[in-house]
N, C-alpha and C positions, 0 to 999 in steps of 0.2 A: 432539598434534593436528598435522596436516599444515599446511605453509605453503600457504594457499589462494590466494596471489597468483601462483603459478606456473601457466603455461598448461596443462601436462600434467595437473595435478591437477583443474583446472576441468572438463575433459571427463568425468572419472570421479567427480565429487563425489557423495557420498551425500546423502540428504535432510538429515540433521543438519548436515553440513558446509556445505551451501548456505545453510541457515537461519542458521547461526552465523557466516557471513562478516562481516567488519567492513564498514562503509559504503564505505570507499575501494576495497577489493578488489571488492565487489559492483558498484560504479559502473563500475570499469574493465572488469570482465567483461561487463557489459551493453553498454557503449559499443563494446567490441571484438568484440561478438557471439560471445563464448565461451559465453555462455548467453543465452537469449532472455528477454524480459520475461514471456512466457507461461509458460515453464518456472519462472521464479522465483515467479510468482504461484501456480501450481499447487502448487509445493513448500511455500510458506508456508501455503496453505489446507489441504493434507494434514496438515502439522504441527499447525496449529490444531485440526483435527478430531480428531487423535490425543490431544492434550494438554490442550485447553481444559476438558474435562469434569473434569479433576483440579485445575486451577489457577484456573479462572474468570477468566482475564485479559481475554478479549474478551467484552464484554457485548452487543454488537450487531454482527453480521457481515452484510455485504452479500451479495447473491445471487452465487453462484459463477460462473454463466454470464456475468453482466454484468461481473464482475471480470476473467474471462478474455478477454472481448471487449475491454475497455479495455486489457489487456496486449497483445493482438494488435495493437491500434491503435498502441500505442507501438512495437512491433516494426516495423510498416509505416512509421512516421515515421523510424526509424533507417535502414531500407532506402532511403528517399528522401533520406537525408543530413540529416534534420531532428533533430539532437541538441539537446535542450532543457535541458541542464544536468546536474549530477552526480546529481540525484534522478530522472532519466529512467527511468520504469518501476518505481520503487521501491515495493514494497508497504509501507504503513504504517498505523498506527492512531493516532487522537488520543484524548486523555483524554475520558472521558464527563462533560464539565463544562459544556457549552453546548448549547442547543437547535439542532438542525439539522432543517429541515423534512423530514418524512417518514421520519426515521431514529430508531429507538428510542433514547431518552435516559433515563438513570436517576440521574445525579448520584451514583452509587455507593450508591443505596438502593432497595430494592424498593418503598418507600413513594412514591417519586417517579418510578416507571416510567411513561413516557408516550411518545407519538409526536407531537412538536410539529407544529403547523399552520403555523408560521413560523420563520424563522431568527433566531438571536440578532442583535442590532443589529450587532455587529462582523462577523458573517458576511455580512450584507447589505452592509455598507460595503466589505468585501473584494471582493464581486462587482461593486459599482459601480466600484471602483478598476480592476479588471480590464477592465471594459467601456470605461472612460474611456481607459485606456492600451493598449487593443486587445490585451490579454494573452490568450493561449490558456489553456486549463484548466491546472491545476497539473501539472507533469511527473510527479509521483508518483501512485500509485493508493491512495486511502484505502479500506481494506477493512473498516473498522469502528471502533467505539469500544472503548477499553481501560478496564478498571476503574480507579478512582481509587486 
């Protein structure tokens, strides 16, 4: 596999190369604008579309247009010089293990498949902390829930 930390490789990265980049290299590529947050998100979503049917890793995937909109917002932040940390624009999934209002949650079982009407207590507490500390939304972009 190519050394993806080099600038000349980033410009011509194939979809699998971009998806397989380690976090440090991806963070550097986003921050230096070698790749846009929107490109990264589109690449991840395309990869999920191609492979998830076989591996069932993502049990709840958010709306593609909304995710690309969030990625474009992260790109606009970078353009304004508003870098928000190493996870800026990172697509990521969280384990399907806690209720999140309005997002399909299964806890890894088809018997527990539901769309919660409220967040888990710790999710609500996290939002309260953000409000209290005037924190913006998380710099990463959660695209869905991963299987346990």
